N, C-alpha and C positions, 0 to 999 in steps of 0.2 A: 943637661938639666937634671936627669935622674941621678947622675953621680954626685951632684951638689946635695940633693935630698938625702942620699945614702950617707954622705960624709957628715952632714948636719945631724942626722939621726944618731949615728955612731958617737959623735961628740956629746950630744945631749944625754944619751944613756950612760956614757962614760962618766960625765960630770956627776950625775945623780948616783951612780953605783960606786964611784971611787971611795967615798967614806966607808963603805961596807967592807972593804978589803981588811981593815983593821978589826972589824967586829962581824965576822962571817955569820954568826948566829942571828943577826938582824937583817940579813938579806931576804928580800921577797921578790917573787916574780909571779906574773899572771898572764894568761892568754884568754882571749874572749872572742866570741862570734855570736851574731844574732841578727834580728830584724831591725830595720831603720825606716821610719816614716817621716818623710820630709813635709814640712808645712808648705802650703801654696805660695808661689811667688806672685806678688801683686805689683803689676806695672801701672800704678795709679796714674802716673803722668800720661802714659800712652793708652790707658783704659783696658788693659788685658789682665787676665788671671791664668797662671799656669799651674796645673796640678800634676802630681807624680804618682806612679805606682809604688807599692811597697818595695823597699830595697833591702840591702844587707850592710852589716858592719863587721869588720874583723880587725884584730889588733893584739898588741902585747905591751907589757909594762914590766919594768924592773926598778927596784928602789930599796929603801931602808925603812925599818920600823924603829921608832923611838917612842917608848912608852905606849900611849894609846893612839899615836899618830903614825901614819905611813906616808912617806914622801917618795914620789916615783916619777920617772920619765916614761912617757907613753907614746907609742906610734900607732895610729889607727887609719883605716881606709873605709869610707862609706860610699855607696853608689846606689842610684835609683834611676829607673827609666822614666822619661816623660810620659804623661798620660794624655792630657788634652790641654788646649788653649782656648780661652773664652774671651771673645771680644764683645761683651754685652749680649746681643741677641744671636751672635754667631759663635758656634762651638765646633772645633775640629780636633781630631786625633793627631798627635805628633809623635814622630819617632825620634829616638836619641836618648842620651843619658846625661846625668850630672854626677860628678864624683868629687870627693874631697879627701885629701890625705893630710893628716895633722900630726904635729909633734907637740905634745903637751907636758907641762910640769904640774903634777897633781899633789894635793894634800888631802888625806882621808882621816877622819876620826873613827876609830874602831871602838864601839861600845863594848863594855865588859861581856865576855861570853857567858851564855846560859847553857852550861853543859858543853856540847859540841857545836852549838849554833851561835853564830856571830853576825853582827850587823855593822854597817859602816855608812857614813855620809860625808860629803865633801865636794870638792870641785878642783878646777884647774884652769890655767891659762896657757896659751901657746900660739903657734903659727900654723896656718893652713894654706894649702894650694887647692883651689877649686877650679874645675874644668866642666864646661857644658858643651855638648856636641849634638847637633841635629841637622842632618843632611850636610849642606855646605856651610852652615853656621857653626862657628867655633868661638867660644869666649873663655878666658881664664883670668884668674885673679889670685893674688897672694895677700894675706892680711892676718891680723890677730884673730884668735879664736878663743872661746871660753866654754866651759861646761860645768854643770852641777849634776850630782847624782847620789844614788843610795843603792844599797844592796844587802843581801843576806847570803851567808855561806855556811856550810857544814864542814867541820874538820873530819876528814875521813879516818885518820889514824894518828898515832903518835909521831909519824914521820913528817908531819907538817903539811900534808896535802889538804887542800880545800876545794870544794865544788860549790858553785852557787849561781845566783841570778842577780843581775844588776840593771839599773835604769840610768840613762844619761840624757839630759837635755843639752844638746850641743848647738852652738851658734858660731858662725863666722860672718863678719861684716866686711865683705870685699865688693868688687864690682858685681859679683853674684852673691846676694845675701842668702845664706843657707841657715835654716834652723831645722832641727830634727829631734824626734823622740826615738830613743834606741833602747831595746830590751835585749840583754845579752846573757848567754850562758858563760860562766867563767870557771877556769881551773887554775889553781895557784899552788905555790909551795913557799913555805917559810923555812929558812935554813937556820 
């Protein structure tokens, strides 16, 4: 299964980056890492509520810049530990974690720079694999994912390096519905 994800990731990034071969000055890449806060899972039918501890997100993207827009392929991984489960009047701590690996196609609008400071806003769609494990319980699901976000960055020098902070609202609607708020530190390079 891991080989399939790696192959799919390589193909997705290759498709997005292929047009950049002819115009290398428009190639962009970015790496990011930060905190992830998953929203509670509501099992309204069964009457439970699951909460999570703060988690983390890490990933990278490569794409092309065309005018004020950046089009990119992104691979990311998010994980968080379970905190507790609430069955009305009964609450218990639970061990385990939930993780999501996603492949996304994003489009970002880059506002005109104010000196060395830049802002962006946009979103993307893709495919995600989500796994939840707690003791003997294991569940996984694959389905469509989407995200919206915004951020700011500072151009470090004339070499095209940028450093910044970004926010993403990420959601996947599979057997395990995951929605999360992600704040990330980013480093990027425009060629």
